[in-house]
C-alpha positions as CSV (number, residue, x, y, z in Angstrom):
1,X,-0.2,-0.1,0.7
2,X,2.7,2.1,0.8
3,X,4.7,1.8,-3.0
4,X,1.0,2.2,-4.4
5,X,0.0,5.5,-2.7
6,X,4.1,6.4,-3.9
7,X,2.6,6.0,-7.6
8,X,-0.8,7.3,-7.1
9,X,1.1,10.9,-5.4
10,X,3.8,10.8,-8.9
11,X,1.5,9.8,-11.1
12,X,-1.2,12.6,-10.3
13,X,1.3,15.5,-10.7
14,X,0.5,17.7,-13.7
15,X,1.0,14.8,-16.3
16,X,2.5,15.3,-19.0
17,X,5.0,16.9,-21.1
18,X,3.3,17.5,-24.2
19,X,0.8,19.7,-22.5
20,X,4.1,22.4,-22.7
21,X,3.9,24.5,-25.2
22,X,4.3,27.8,-26.5
23,X,1.1,28.9,-28.3
24,X,-0.5,30.3,-24.9
25,X,1.8,32.7,-24.4
26,X,-0.1,35.6,-26.9
27,X,-1.9,38.4,-24.5
28,X,-5.3,37.1,-26.4
29,X,-5.3,33.9,-23.8
30,X,-5.6,33.8,-20.6
31,X,-5.6,36.9,-18.1
32,X,-2.0,37.8,-17.5
33,X,-4.0,42.1,-16.6
34,X,-1.8,43.3,-13.6
35,X,-5.0,45.7,-13.6
36,X,-7.0,46.1,-10.6
37,X,-9.7,44.6,-11.7
38,X,-23.8,29.1,-1.6
39,X,-24.0,27.0,0.3
40,X,-25.8,28.3,-2.7
41,X,-26.4,31.8,-1.6
42,X,-23.0,34.1,-1.8
43,X,-24.0,36.2,1.4
44,X,-22.9,39.8,2.4
45,X,-23.1,40.7,-1.7
46,X,-22.2,44.5,-2.1
47,X,-23.3,44.7,-5.3
48,X,-21.6,49.0,-7.0
49,X,-23.3,50.2,-9.3
50,X,-20.9,50.5,-12.2
51,X,-17.9,53.6,-11.9
52,X,-17.1,55.7,-14.2
53,X,-13.5,56.0,-16.1
54,X,-13.0,53.8,-19.0
55,X,-9.6,51.5,-18.7
56,X,-7.3,50.0,-21.6
57,X,-7.8,45.9,-20.6
58,X,-5.3,43.2,-23.1
59,X,-7.4,40.6,-24.0
60,X,-6.1,37.0,-23.1
61,X,-6.3,34.8,-25.5
62,X,-20.0,18.5,-4.3
63,X,-17.9,16.4,-5.0
64,X,-16.0,13.5,-4.3
65,X,-12.8,12.7,-5.9
66,X,-13.8,8.7,-7.6
67,X,-11.3,5.8,-6.6
68,X,-13.4,3.6,-9.4
69,X,-14.7,4.4,-12.4
70,X,-18.2,5.5,-12.9
71,X,-20.6,3.4,-15.3
72,X,-21.7,6.3,-17.1
73,X,-20.2,10.2,-17.8
74,X,-20.2,12.5,-15.0
75,X,-21.0,16.1,-16.0
76,X,-22.0,18.3,-13.5
77,X,-23.1,21.1,-15.9
78,X,-23.1,25.4,-15.3
79,X,-27.4,26.5,-15.6
80,X,-28.0,30.1,-15.2
81,X,-30.8,30.0,-12.6
82,X,-32.4,33.5,-12.5
83,X,-32.8,33.2,-8.7
84,X,-29.1,36.2,-8.2
85,X,-28.7,38.5,-11.0
86,X,-27.1,41.7,-11.6
87,X,-28.3,43.1,-14.6
88,X,-28.9,46.2,-16.9
89,X,-29.9,47.0,-21.0
90,X,-26.3,45.5,-21.4
91,X,-25.8,43.2,-20.0
92,X,-26.2,40.4,-17.0
93,X,-24.1,38.7,-14.3
94,X,-25.9,35.2,-13.3
95,X,-24.4,34.5,-9.5
96,X,-27.4,31.7,-8.8
97,X,-25.0,28.7,-8.2
98,X,-21.9,30.8,-7.2
99,X,-21.0,28.5,-4.1
100,X,-20.5,25.2,-7.3
101,X,-17.1,27.5,-8.2
102,X,-19.0,29.7,-10.9
103,X,-20.4,32.3,-11.8
104,X,-22.5,33.6,-15.8
105,X,-21.9,36.4,-18.3
106,X,-23.8,37.0,-21.6
107,X,-24.0,40.4,-23.1
108,X,-27.6,41.6,-24.1
109,X,-27.8,43.8,-27.0
110,X,-25.6,43.1,-30.6
111,X,-22.7,45.2,-30.8
112,X,-20.0,45.3,-32.7
113,X,-17.6,46.8,-30.0
114,X,-15.2,44.2,-28.5
115,X,-16.4,42.7,-24.9
116,X,-14.3,42.2,-22.0
117,X,-15.0,40.2,-18.9
118,X,-13.1,40.1,-15.7
119,X,-13.1,38.0,-12.6
120,X,-10.5,39.2,-9.9
121,X,-10.5,37.0,-6.1
122,X,-8.6,36.7,-2.6
123,X,-5.5,35.8,-5.0
124,X,-5.9,39.7,-6.6
125,X,-5.2,37.7,-10.2
126,X,-7.0,39.2,-12.8
127,X,-8.7,36.9,-14.7
128,X,-9.9,38.5,-18.8
129,X,-12.1,37.0,-21.0
130,X,-13.3,37.7,-23.9
131,X,-16.8,37.4,-25.0
132,X,-19.4,37.8,-28.0
133,X,-22.6,39.7,-28.4
134,X,-24.0,36.3,-29.5
135,X,-27.2,35.0,-26.9
136,X,-25.0,32.8,-24.7
137,X,-23.7,32.0,-21.1
138,X,-19.9,32.3,-20.8
139,X,-19.2,30.0,-17.4
140,X,-16.8,31.9,-15.4
141,X,-14.8,30.1,-12.6
142,X,-14.0,31.3,-9.4
143,X,-11.1,29.9,-9.2
144,X,-9.7,30.9,-6.0
145,X,-11.8,29.7,-4.0
146,X,-13.4,30.7,-1.0
147,X,-13.6,34.6,-0.7
148,X,-14.4,37.8,-2.0
149,X,-14.9,37.8,-6.3
150,X,-16.0,40.9,-8.5
151,X,-16.9,40.2,-11.7
152,X,-17.0,43.8,-13.8
153,X,-18.2,43.5,-17.2
154,X,-16.9,45.9,-20.0
155,X,-17.0,47.2,-23.7
156,X,-14.9,49.1,-26.3
157,X,-15.7,53.2,-26.6
158,X,-14.4,54.7,-29.5
159,X,-10.9,55.7,-27.9
160,X,-10.0,51.7,-27.7
161,X,-10.3,52.0,-23.8
162,X,-13.1,49.9,-22.4
163,X,-16.0,50.8,-20.9
164,X,-17.6,49.2,-17.3
165,X,-21.2,48.0,-18.1
166,X,-21.6,46.4,-15.4
167,X,-20.4,44.7,-11.6
168,X,-20.6,42.9,-9.5
169,X,-19.3,42.6,-6.0
170,X,-19.9,39.1,-4.0
171,X,-18.6,36.4,-0.9
172,X,-18.4,33.2,-2.3
173,X,-18.5,29.9,0.1
174,X,-17.7,27.3,-2.1
175,X,-19.8,23.9,-1.0
176,X,-16.3,22.0,-1.3
177,X,-12.9,23.1,-2.8
178,X,-13.6,20.9,-6.3
179,X,-16.0,22.1,-6.9
180,X,-14.2,24.7,-9.5
181,X,-13.1,21.9,-11.1
182,X,-15.2,19.7,-11.9
183,X,-17.0,21.4,-14.3
184,X,-17.1,22.9,-17.6
185,X,-16.3,26.8,-18.4
186,X,-15.5,28.7,-21.2
187,X,-12.3,26.8,-21.5
188,X,-12.6,23.5,-21.2
189,X,-15.9,22.8,-22.6
190,X,-17.9,20.0,-22.9
191,X,-21.0,18.1,-22.1
192,X,-21.8,14.2,-21.9
193,X,-22.5,13.8,-26.0
194,X,-18.9,15.1,-26.5
195,X,-16.2,12.8,-27.8
196,X,-14.0,13.0,-25.4
197,X,-16.2,12.6,-23.0
198,X,-17.5,9.6,-24.4
199,X,-14.4,8.4,-24.8
200,X,-12.9,9.3,-21.6
201,X,-15.8,6.6,-20.2
202,X,-14.9,3.6,-22.4
203,X,-11.1,4.7,-21.7
204,X,-11.7,3.9,-17.8
205,X,-14.1,1.0,-18.1
206,X,-12.8,-2.0,-16.0
207,X,-10.1,0.6,-14.8
208,X,-10.5,0.5,-10.5
209,X,-7.9,2.5,-9.7
210,X,-7.9,6.4,-9.7
211,X,-3.8,5.4,-11.8
212,X,-5.1,3.3,-13.6
213,X,-7.7,5.8,-14.8
214,X,-5.3,8.9,-15.4
215,X,-2.8,6.5,-17.2
216,X,-5.3,4.9,-19.1
217,X,-6.4,8.7,-20.0
218,X,-3.0,10.1,-20.6
219,X,-1.6,6.8,-22.2
220,X,-4.9,7.8,-25.3
221,X,-3.6,11.2,-25.5
222,X,0.0,10.9,-26.2
223,X,-0.1,8.0,-28.6
224,X,-2.6,9.5,-30.5
225,X,-2.2,12.8,-30.4
226,X,0.1,14.7,-32.5
227,X,1.7,19.1,-31.5
228,X,0.6,21.3,-34.0
229,X,3.6,23.7,-34.8
230,X,2.1,25.4,-37.7
231,X,-0.7,26.1,-36.2
232,X,1.6,27.1,-33.1
233,X,3.5,29.5,-34.8
234,X,0.1,30.7,-35.9
235,X,-1.2,31.5,-32.5
236,X,2.4,33.3,-31.5
237,X,2.3,35.9,-34.8
238,X,-1.8,36.9,-33.8
239,X,-3.5,34.6,-36.2
240,X,-5.4,33.3,-33.9
241,X,-6.4,35.6,-31.4
242,X,-8.4,34.7,-28.8
243,X,-8.7,31.1,-29.6
244,X,-10.5,28.2,-27.6
245,X,-10.4,24.9,-28.3
246,X,-13.1,23.0,-29.7
247,X,-12.5,19.6,-28.1
248,X,-14.4,17.7,-30.6
249,X,-13.2,19.2,-33.3
250,X,-9.2,18.8,-31.2
251,X,-10.5,14.9,-31.0
252,X,-11.5,14.6,-34.8
253,X,-8.1,16.2,-35.9
254,X,-6.2,14.5,-33.4
255,X,-3.7,17.7,-33.7
256,X,-2.8,20.5,-31.7
257,X,-1.4,23.0,-29.2
258,X,-0.5,23.0,-25.7
259,X,-4.1,24.1,-24.9
260,X,-5.9,21.6,-26.6
261,X,-3.7,19.4,-24.9
262,X,-4.9,20.2,-21.7
263,X,-7.9,21.4,-22.3
264,X,-8.9,17.8,-24.0
265,X,-7.3,15.9,-21.0
266,X,-8.9,19.1,-17.9
267,X,-12.5,17.7,-19.8
268,X,-11.7,14.1,-20.1
269,X,-10.9,13.4,-16.6
270,X,-13.8,15.8,-15.1
271,X,-16.2,14.1,-16.9
272,X,-14.6,11.1,-14.9
273,X,-15.4,12.5,-11.1
274,X,-11.3,13.5,-11.5
275,X,-10.9,17.5,-10.0
276,X,-8.5,18.9,-12.5
277,X,-7.3,22.2,-13.0
278,X,-5.7,23.5,-16.3
279,X,-3.1,24.9,-14.6
280,X,-0.9,28.2,-17.0
281,X,2.3,29.3,-16.2
282,X,4.9,29.2,-17.3
283,X,8.4,26.6,-17.8
284,X,11.6,28.7,-18.1
285,X,10.0,31.5,-19.2
286,X,8.0,30.1,-22.1
287,X,3.8,30.9,-21.5
288,X,2.4,27.2,-21.0
289,X,-0.7,25.0,-20.4
290,X,-0.9,21.7,-17.7
291,X,-3.0,20.4,-15.6
292,X,-2.9,19.7,-11.8
293,X,-4.8,16.6,-10.1
294,X,-6.2,15.7,-6.7
295,X,-5.3,13.1,-4.5
296,X,-6.9,12.5,-0.6
297,X,-3.0,11.0,0.0
298,X,-0.9,14.2,-1.4
299,X,-4.0,16.5,-2.2
300,X,-2.9,18.7,-5.7
301,X,0.6,18.3,-7.2
302,X,1.4,20.7,-8.9
303,X,5.0,19.1,-10.7
304,X,5.3,17.5,-14.6
305,X,6.0,14.1,-14.4
306,X,6.9,11.7,-17.5
307,X,5.7,8.0,-17.5
308,X,7.4,5.7,-19.1
309,X,5.3,2.9,-20.1
310,X,5.5,0.9,-16.9
311,X,6.5,3.2,-14.2
312,X,5.4,6.9,-13.2
313,X,9.1,8.7,-12.8
314,X,9.6,12.5,-11.9
315,X,10.4,14.7,-15.7
316,X,13.5,15.2,-16.5
317,X,14.3,19.2,-17.3
318,X,15.1,18.1,-20.7
319,X,11.8,16.9,-21.4
320,X,11.2,18.5,-25.1
321,X,14.3,15.4,-26.0
322,X,12.1,12.9,-25.4
323,X,9.6,14.4,-27.5
324,X,11.6,13.5,-30.0
325,X,14.9,15.3,-29.5
326,X,13.5,18.3,-32.2
327,X,14.7,21.4,-31.9
328,X,11.5,23.0,-33.0
329,X,9.5,21.7,-30.8
330,X,11.8,22.8,-28.4
331,X,11.0,26.4,-28.7
332,X,7.8,26.2,-28.7
333,X,8.2,24.2,-25.0
334,X,10.9,25.6,-23.4
335,X,13.1,23.4,-21.1
336,X,10.8,22.2,-18.4
337,X,13.7,23.6,-16.2
338,X,11.3,25.8,-13.3
339,X,7.4,26.1,-13.0
340,X,5.4,28.2,-12.2
341,X,1.9,28.9,-12.2
342,X,-0.5,32.4,-12.9
343,X,-3.3,31.1,-13.2
344,X,-5.8,27.8,-13.1
345,X,-9.3,26.9,-14.9
């Protein structure tokens, strides 16, 4: 049992060198802005009216961990219940289910202006999202856990800066710490009919331990997906501003960048009730995406490991060489020497 715990601890670290790449380095990716930014009922809400003044915004780009695989996919679908909202003629913020780790935002009118939402939690990290006037609710995770949040919706004005349209301040008490990392959201968008979810259920069938479940998903992805250096270069060059993976398309194409790899694996594992964070940050000085998985024995583990086909072992800093010893690929994924987390989704 002691050896098994050790294996589990190693295996649950953010799984896979191929998740790391530079496509996430574009400013259109998840917000790296330094701007200031309930149970089911948030308490002590302070809902100020939008304050005046324009700002500049850089665009971005009930659950217990399972020990046994479920018979069917588990998709905890976010819902805009309409029970608690902040609304004006232009936008609505639905925070009915903030205790489940998310808020939902929708733009209500026609516009050709750029739209942004900023979510700032207890860590003071400003998460910036691009939204569109498409009559769709955007699911935005409350990644910082329980505490005070501010949600602000902006519309670009004639000067090219952004005017605050509506804002909400609220205190959130999550039903549990895993809530934000078990559900779909804007960057990890899936449902029970998604190809990645159906495949995940197939992959974990007959697997009796968490290690086996994660290894099965990991093996499938690294054996069937390839890194798309051409698309990564297009993102870096600014040709794919605001790119967010369509998981069914990525699954069919079997090719992608770091964001794609991380989103696919996050969706697969979350759909099986395994708390999983999609992590954005830096390996050395290259912006990457990878994942972190929860173990009851060790908690969240945020390092990176490599599976050699038989054993889970700590990753060597020269992991890029293990990905085909390609200098070209290394330019995208770095050397993996030092990892710094900046955002969680």
